[in-house]
C-alpha positions in Angstrom: 24.0 -9.3 -9.4 20.8 -10.8 -10.7 17.7 -10.9 -8.7 15.3 -13.9 -9.6 11.5 -12.6 -9.3 9.2 -15.0 -7.1 6.5 -17.1 -8.7 3.2 -15.5 -7.5 -0.4 -16.6 -7.8 -2.4 -13.9 -9.6 -5.8 -12.8 -8.1 -8.2 -11.9 -10.8 -11.1 -9.4 -10.2 -14.5 -9.6 -11.6 -13.5 -7.7 -14.7 -10.7 -9.8 -15.4 -8.0 -7.5 -14.1 -5.0 -9.5 -12.5 -3.9 -7.8 -9.4 -0.2 -8.6 -9.0 1.0 -5.0 -9.2 0.2 -1.6 -8.2 -1.1 -0.8 -11.8 -3.4 -4.0 -11.5 -4.7 -2.7 -8.2 -5.3 0.9 -9.6 -7.3 -0.7 -12.5 -9.4 -2.6 -9.9 -10.1 0.6 -8.2 -11.1 2.2 -11.5 -13.4 -0.6 -12.4 -15.0 -0.5 -9.0 -15.5 3.2 -8.8 -13.0 3.4 -6.1 -10.5 5.7 -7.8 -11.1 9.0 -5.8 -8.5 10.5 -3.4 -7.9 10.2 -0.7 -8.4 6.6 -1.1 -11.1 4.9 1.3 -8.9 2.0 2.1 -11.6 0.4 4.5 -14.1 0.5 1.5 -11.6 -0.9 -0.8 -10.8 -3.9 1.4 -14.6 -4.6 1.8 -14.7 -4.7 -2.2 -11.7 -6.8 -2.3 -13.7 -9.3 -0.2 -16.9 -8.8 -2.2 -15.2 -9.2 -5.7 -12.4 -11.4 -5.0 -13.7 -13.4 -2.3 -10.7 -12.8 0.1 -11.1 -11.7 3.7 -8.8 -9.2 4.7 -9.4 -7.8 8.3 -7.7 -4.6 9.7 -7.0 -4.4 13.6 -5.7 -1.3 15.4 -3.2 -2.3 18.1 -1.2 -0.7 21.0 0.7 -4.1 21.5 3.6 -2.9 18.9 6.6 -1.4 20.3 7.7 2.0 18.8 9.9 0.3 16.0 6.8 -1.6 14.4 4.3 0.2 12.1 2.5 -2.9 11.2 1.9 -6.4 10.3 0.1 -8.9 7.8 -0.3 -12.4 8.9 -2.6 -15.2 7.9 -4.6 -16.8 10.4 -6.5 -20.1 9.7 -8.4 -18.9 6.7 -8.0 -14.9 6.5 -5.3 -12.1 6.5 -5.0 -9.7 9.2 -3.5 -6.4 8.8 -2.7 -4.9 12.2 -1.8 -1.4 12.5 0.2 0.3 15.4 -2.4 2.7 16.8 0.3 4.9 18.2 1.3 6.3 15.0 -0.1 9.4 13.0 -3.2 8.7 11.0 -1.2 9.4 7.8 1.4 6.9 8.9 -1.4 4.3 9.6 -2.9 4.9 6.0 0.5 4.2 4.5 1.1 1.1 6.6 -2.2 -0.3 5.4 -1.4 0.4 1.6 2.0 -1.2 2.3 0.6 -4.4 3.9 -1.8 -4.7 1.0 1.4 -4.6 -1.1 2.9 -7.4 0.8 -0.6 -9.1 0.3 -0.7 -8.8 -3.5 3.0 -9.2 -4.2 4.3 -11.8 -1.4 1.7 -13.6 0.1 2.8 -17.0 -1.4 6.2 -16.5 -0.1 5.3 -16.2 3.9 2.2 -16.0 6.0 3.9 -13.3 8.3 5.1 -9.8 7.6 6.0 -7.6 10.5 7.3 -4.1 9.3 9.6 -1.5 11.0 8.9 2.0 10.6 12.5 2.2 9.2 13.1 -1.2 7.9 16.2 -3.5 8.3 17.1 -6.8 7.4 18.8 -9.0 4.5 18.5 -8.4 1.0 15.5 -10.7 0.6 13.5 -8.5 3.2 14.8 -5.3 1.9 13.7 -6.3 -1.6 10.2 -7.3 -0.3 10.1 -4.1 1.9 10.9 -2.0 -1.0 8.3 -3.4 -3.4 5.5 -3.0 -0.6 6.6 0.6 -0.1 6.8 1.1 -3.8 3.2 -0.3 -4.0 1.8 1.9 -1.4 3.3 4.9 -2.9 2.2 4.1 -6.3 -1.5 3.5 -5.3 -1.7 6.3 -2.5 0.2 8.7 -4.9 -0.1 8.0 -8.5 1.8 10.3 -10.7 -1.4 11.1 -12.7 -3.2 12.5 -9.7 -0.2 14.2 -8.4 -0.2 16.1 -12.0 -4.0 16.6 -11.9 -3.6 18.2 -8.5 -0.7 20.5 -9.9 -2.8 21.1 -12.9 -5.5 22.4 -10.8 -3.3 25.1 -9.1 -2.7 22.8 -5.8 1.1 22.8 -6.2 2.6 22.9 -2.7 3.7 19.6 -0.9 1.6 20.6 2.0 -1.6 21.1 -0.3 -1.0 17.8 -2.4 -0.3 15.6 0.6 -3.5 16.8 2.3 -5.6 16.1 -0.8 -4.0 12.6 -1.1 -4.4 11.8 2.6 -0.6 11.1 3.3 2.3 12.8 5.0 4.3 15.2 3.6 7.3 13.0 4.1 5.7 10.3 2.1 4.9 12.6 -0.8 8.4 14.1 -0.9 9.8 10.5 -1.1 7.3 9.6 -3.9 8.1 13.1 -5.8 11.8 12.1 -5.7 11.0 8.6 -7.3 9.0 10.4 -9.9 11.9 12.8 -10.3 9.4 15.8 -9.9 11.6 17.2 -7.2 15.4 17.0 -6.3 
């Protein structure tokens, strides 16, 4: 079955980098001296506002049930990332990156994204969730950064996860995607 890609409006940074993929986002980080791990997502969101003139706010809430990790929604003028405050910090970190993925990849398709901890839904929703998860994994755990950690002697999942600020489970999933573990 063929999948037709959605048309999306690109966001161009000051340096002319188009941010419509994790690669464009990582280039934005490098161009703005933000490419150091673990990523400071709050500082990055401030830079997005400064360089791209886009307001993205983060709110931590206890109002989600146990199945919702976060959401991204557009209010009148701004985008708001809501994060389940009951989740571990590493999960909140991944959720923010995931919601940024929805913003950069899917924002013209809808104004509200609500994400379950283990996503379910139709083909369209699963495709967007997979893309947002992949975006988050690629920006939080880029292959070159994992390889750098291993080269420097940090070759345990616990150690690399700690240096990147992610959960061991998220790192295992990323390492499997990269075929670095089975």
